[in-house]
N, C-alpha and C positions, 0 to 999 in steps of 0.2 A: 576562247578561252575564258575560264572562271575568274573573275577579278575579285569580287566580293560574295559573301555569304553571311546573311544575317538570321539569327533563329530566337525563336521566342517561345517558351513554355514548350519545348520538346522533351520528352521524357524525364531527365534530371535537369537538363539545360533550362535555366530562367530566361537569361538574355545573353546572346553571343554573337560577336561579330569576328568575322576573319577576314583577312585581305590575302589574296593569292598572288603569286608572281609568276613571270614566264620561267621556264626551267625545272628544276627539282624542288617541289615544295614537300618537306616530310613533316609528318606529326607523330611527336613522341611523346611520353607519359608514362606514368604507373598503370599497371594492369587495373582496370575498372574505374579509370578516371574519366571515360566518356569519349575515347577517340573513336570507337565503332558507331557510337551514338551520333557523332558529328557526321559519320559516312551516311548513316542511316537518314538524318536530316537532307543530306545531300541526294539520296536516291528518291526521297519524299518529294523536294523540289523537281526531280527530273521525270516524275511521273509513276512511281511504284505504287503498288497497291498499299493501302494503311487503313487502320481502323483507329477507333476513338482511343485505344490502348496507348499511342504514342504521346496523348496529351498529359502535360506534366499535372502531378496531382494538385489539386485544388485551382486549377486554372480552367477555363471556359473554352478556352479555344488555342490552336498552336497556329503559328506563322513562320513562314519560312520565304526568305526574299534572296534572289541571286541576281547580281549584275554580271551579264556574259557579254564578252566582246565577241561581237561576228565580223568585224573587219576582216576582209579577204576571204571569208568563209562561204564559198560560192554556194554551197548546198544549204546552209544556213539562210543566208541573203535569198535565194530563190523560194525557199518554204515560207520566209516572211512575207515576201513581195506578192506570192498567189494569195495570200489572205488579206492582203492591204495594211500590213503593219510594217511601221517605218522606225528603223534604228534611230537614235539620237547620239550623234557623235561617235557612230560606229559601235554602239552598244544596245542592249536591251534589257528591261529590268522584267524579271520573273516573279511571281508571286504564287504561292499556295497555301491555303488555310483549311483548317478543319474544326468545327465546331462539337462540342461535347454530344450536342444532338445527333451527329453524324452527318450534317449538311458541310459540304465540302466547297470550296472555290478555287478558281485558278485563272491567272491573267498573265497576259505577256503585253506589255506596254498599255499596260489599264485595258486591253481588249480581252474580254471573257473568252476563256477555251475550256475544253473539256479535257479529263486525264489523259485521254487517248492522244491529244494533240500535244500536250506536254511530252509525252513519250516519244513521238515521231520529231518534234523540234529538237528534243534533247541528243536523239540519236545522231544529229548532225554536229554536235558540241562535243559530249562526253562519254567516254567509255569506263564502266565500272567493273573491276575485277578483283575477285577474291578465291578462295579456294572453290566455294560452290558455283560461282561464275564459271570457272574453267571448266565445268562439266558440258558447257555448250559445245566445247570442242569435241566431244565424244560423238556427236551427231554427224553421220556420214553426210548428210546434205550441207553441212556447214563446212566440212573440207572442201567442198567443190566450189562453194562459194569464195571461200580464202583464194584458191587457187585461180579461180577466175579474175578475183579483183587482183591477185599478184601479177596475173599474165595482161591484166589491162583489157580483157575482153568482156566486160559486163554488158557494155553496148552491143556487142555481137551475139551475146547470149539471149538479150533481150530481143534482138531483131529474129534470131533462130528461131525463139520460141513463139513469134508470130507466125513464121512460116510454118511451122511443126503444127500450130493450132489450125491454120487454115488446111493442110494437108489431112489431118485428123477429121475436119468436117467433110471434106470432099470424100474421103474414103467412106464415111458414115452414109453419105448421100447414096454413094455407088453401091454400098450394101444393101440399103433400102431398095433402090432401083432394081437391084439383081435379085428381088425377093423371086418365089415360086410363080411361074408363069400361070399357073391356075388360078392363084389369087389376084394378079394381074386382070385376068380375062373377067373374073367375077365382078372386080370392080370396075371395068369398062362396061358390062351389062348393066350393072346397077345404075351407074351415071346416065347411060343412054336412056334407060328406062325412066329415069327422074326428069331429063330434058324433054323427052318425048311427051309425057305426062303434061308437064308444065306449059308445053309448047300447044298441045291439043286444047287446053283450057284457054290460052292467050289471055292472061289476065292482064289489067291495066291497074296501074296505081291509081288509087282514088276510086276505081269504080264500085266498090261495096257501097260507099256513101250515095253514090247517084242511085243505085239499085235500090236501097234501103229506104230513100225518100219517096221513090216511085211505089215501091210496095206500101208504104204507108198510106199514100193519096189513093191506091186503087182498093186496099183493105178497108178503108174507111170512108169509101165513096159518098155512100148514102148520107152519112152524117155530115161531110165536107159541103155536099151539094144543098143539103138543107140549110146550113148556116150561112152560106153565099146568097142563096136565093132569098132568106129571111132579110139579110142586110140589104140586099139590092131593092127589095120592096119598101124598106124603112126610108131609103133615100129617093126612090123615085116614083113611087105611087102618086094618084092624085094628091094624097093628103099627106105626102112624105115630106121629108127634110128639103129637098130642092124646091118643091112648091111652096112651101111656107117660107123659104127666103126669097123666093120670087116676089112674093107679095110684101115681105119686108123692104125689098128694094124699090118697090113702087111708092111705100110710103116715105121712105129717106129723101126720094127724090121731090116729093113735096116739102118734106121738113127742110131739106139742102136750098131750095128755092126762097124760102124764108130767112134761113140763118146759115151763112157760108162757112161758119165755124164747124159745120157738120160734115164737110167735104171729105176730110180724112176718114172718119167713120164710114162713110159712104164707098170709099174706095176699099176698104177693109171687108165691108159686106159684098162688093162685087167681086172680090178675089175668093171669099168663102164661096159664094155662090157657085162661080165657074168652077173651082175645085171639086166639089161635091157633085155638080153636074157630071165632070168628066170620071169621077170616081164611079158614079152609078153605071155610066156606059161602060166602063172598063168591068165591072161586076157582070153586067149583062153578057159582054163576050166572053168573059171567063166561064161563067155558068154554062153557056151556049157549047162550048167546049169540051166541058167535063163530062167525059163519057166512060162509063163502066165496062171495061174489056176483061173478063173472067180468064181468057187464055192468055193474055199477057201477064196476068198476076201469078198464074201457074206458071209460065215460063221464069218470070224473076225469082220465084222461090227456089225454083230448080237450079238456076244460076248461082243464087246465094249459097245454096248447099255444096255445090261444086266448089266454090271457092272455100268455103268453110274447111273442108276436106283437104284442100292444097295448104292451107294454113297449118293445120294440124300435123301434115306430114313435112313442110319445108319451111316454115318461118312464122312469126307472131302476127304478120301483116303482109298485104301483097307486096309492098316494097321488098321486105324481106324475101318472100319467095322468089322475086325476079333476082334479087342478088343471089340467091343459093344457084339459081339456074346458071347465071355466070360464072360463078366459082365451079360448078361442077363441068362447065363447057371448057373451061381454061384448064382443069385437071384431066380431063377426057382427051383433050389436045396432047397434053404430055404425055399421057399413055399410049396413046396411038402413034407418038413420035419417039417412043422408048428407044428403039434401036439406034435412033440419029443420037439422040440426047446422050445415051449411054456411051456411044462412041467418043462423043465430045467430052464428056466427064472423065473418061479414061486417059484421054489425052492430056488433060489437065492435072490429074493425079500423077499421070508419069512426070510431066514438067515439074510440078512442085516437089515431087519425092527425088528427084535428080538435085534441084537446088538445096533441099533439106539435107541429102547426103552430102554435098560440096561443103555446105556449111559445118556439117557434123566433122568432116575430116580436118577442116581448117582449125574448128575448136580444140579438137584431140591434139593436133600438133601444137597448139600454142600453150595447151595444159601440160603438154609432156616437158616442153622447154622449160615453163617456169616451174614444173615441179622439179626439175633437175637443180635449177637455180636455188629453190626454196629449200631443197635437202642440203646441198652444201653450207648454207647459209645458218640453218638451224643447228646442223650438227655443230660447225664451229664454235656456236655461242655456248651451245648446253655443254660442251667440252670444259668449259670453264665455270661450270656451275655445279661442279662436284659429280659429273656422271660423263668421265673422259671415254667410257666405252660404249656410251649409249650411240645407238643407231635409229635414224628416221629415214622411212621411205614413203613415198607417195606411189601407191599402186593404182595404176591406171588400167583397166581391163575393159575391152570393148564386149558389149552385148553380143551373146551368141548369134549367130546368124540363124534365119529362119527361113526354109524353102529356098536356100542359096541367094537371099537378099540380105542386106544389112538391116540390123534392128536399130531404131533410133528411139530416144523418149524426149520428154518436154524440154530437156537441157541438154541432149547430145546424144552420143553413142557411147559414152563414157561411163563405167560403174568405178567410181574413185573414192579412195579410203585411205586414211593416215595409218601407216604401221609403225610400231615403235618398240625398241628393245632397249631397256635401261641398263642392262648388265652384259658384261662379256659371257659369252656361252650361252646365253637366251635367245631363243628364236624370235623373230620379228612377229608382233600379234597385232591384231586390231588396237588401235590406241585404248578404246573402252576396257579392253581386257587385261591390261598390263599395268595401267599408270595408278599408283597410289596419289594421295592428296598431295605430298609434297613432290613427287615426281611431275604430277601434272601442273601444278603451280610453277615448276622451273621450266618445263616444257612450254607452258603458256608466255612465260617471260621472254624465253627464247625466240618462240614465234613471233611474238610482237615485236621483239626488236629486230628480227628478219625483215618484219612488214612495216616497219618504221615510215618508209616512203611510200607506203601503198594510198595514201590519200584519207586514210581512216579518220577519226575524230581528232580534233587538235587538242583534246585534253584528255588524260587517262589517269584513273584512279585505282590504285591497288590498295587492297585492305588485307595487310599483315602478309604479303606475298611470302616475307621471309621466315614464317613459322617453321620450326623444327630444323633451322640450318645453322650454320656458323662457320667459323674459320674460313678458310680458303674459299669454300663455298658462297659464305657470305660477303667476301670481297667482290667473288665474281656477278653476283646479284647486284651489289652497289654498283659496280662498274656498268652494267649494262642498263641499270635505271638510269645512270647519268648519260648513257649513249643514247636512250630514248628521249631523254629532255633536252638534247641537244635540237632535237627537231619538232618538239612538241613540249605543251605543259604536262606535267607528272605530279600528281598527287599520291602521297604514298604513308601509310603508318607503317613505322618499324619499332622493333625492340631492340635491333642491334646497333651498337656504337659505330662500326664500320660502315652502316649504311649512312646513320645520321649525320655523320662528319662531311657527307658529300652534299649537304645540301645547299640550293641557292636561296631558299627562303624556309627558316627553321622555326616551326611554331610548336609550343609545348602546351599540352592539355594536362590540367591537373582538377582534382576534386576537392572541394574545400566544405567545410560546415560554417554556415552564415547564419548567425541567429539559430534557429531550432530547424534549418532546411540543409541538405545537402546540395550543392549546385557545382557545376563545371565551368572553370575558367579558362580562358586560351591566351597566350601571351606570344608575342614574336621575339624570338631570341636575338641579342646582338652578339659580337665576337665573344666577351667574357661568359656572358649566358650560355652560349652554346657551348663552350668549353666546359663548365659547370654539369650541364646536362649531359653532355657526353660522356664525362667522369662518372656521372651516377650510373649511367647506363653501363658501363666499363666493370664497374666493382660495387655498385650500391651506396657508395660514400662520395658524395658530391665534393667534400671537404678536404680528402685525404690530398696532401702534397704530391706524391707518387701518382696518384690517380689522374689529379689533374694536369702533372706534367704529360702523361702519357695521352692524355685527351688533347691537349693543345698540340703535340706532335700529330696526333691522328687527323685532326682539322686541317693542320698546317700541309699535311702530306696529302690527303683526300680531297679536302675542301673544294669546292667550285671557284673557278677565277671569277665569277660574277660576285661571288659572295665574300664575307670576310674570312 
């Protein structure tokens, strides 16, 4: 439920605060006073698209804040819980701002959100309806959604959709599998060739690095042998490093006998001597084993060429080539077991198809039962709204069978559409073909009245739904707004006294000139104030005695038991 709305610098509104109550909240005032601007600000906080044109002239930013009760609203509470947002005392504060630069911001309980989040969250809280909003009722898919909600089968429709999606995927897989036999044979031949070619080469992951190292040694054998031999000579010849270290050790033995402090240096020299002596022996062994084999070099170069060819065809490295071989083997096994796999897939398709058809039949039965109830409810309501001869029918037609089989779609086997006739003698036609703006508004009110217990949003906003009506029709509209307000919060702009008299909470919007600026002000009307406003709406003269008496009588007769 919408509890409070605060607006700053929105259109001609500088600052305005409104408090709303349970039941029927009615907004009245002269034409142009700013009632629709207030609804526009409400749409802004609920996530509607906007631009900087809504910012009040001379201001740098507009800001709208709403306090919304979510107590008992399971959908809203679930949405908040998923995002870690906690209500406080059963309510949340929603803020949205827009700067002159075009930069916007939005928060729910001080948690920043994007505009789409506002739309998603507000859909659990508020429904806004005007003559233009009623055009959503012209879409056939919307008709099916309303019937499913009324029938209480939205969960079943979602489960059906999952089963249908699985059926579609299995059918597609079967169609792919049932491609031409020649194409399958060509793919088998290609896969076998690739596997045989890779197997014949028998590559190993990392093999290239080993071969490239060996190739480098063989191709530069002379240079390598020369370098190793020279190093060995420098270490091990009669005048090499090892011989010199041996002489140094002898001198350190003499020096160490004289000064014990040289013992550490002597040990270090010993270590160096033995290390270099061992290194010299290792180089001698290495040089003796370093043989040049032209045949082996040719073999390595041929092998590397073969591996390079494999990489060009099957992968960027040998690991990728081996992975490609494994994929090809798996695919080949599937193709070779095609008949067995196809039979299994055909059994799965048949089983899922039977389940989908069973679910579709149940949905059709539920929709027909709900449609019959809704037809009676809407027809009964709309007769009191100035269309006593109107007829409303929900036409449910099954998709025509194909090849003797039931045809189903993503939401069932039904082509569902609302048909309507506003006047006696006129044939039933699709709602989009016959409903004028006024008829559509009244039809929408009748439909919403009938759906009042369908678990929709707890707050409904009507923007001048009474446009173009009066007399007995206005009484009927007012009566049904009251009926809606018995089960949820209703906010409505009205120009009709017979509707305004029914308010649980009456708010008057007026435009004033303060200083050199035009501003919109809002006030809550008490008993006498309500009578004066209803009197103005009746005759245009709020001070006429006759008009005041008539207004007082109207408020007393039609007024809510909740209010004055």
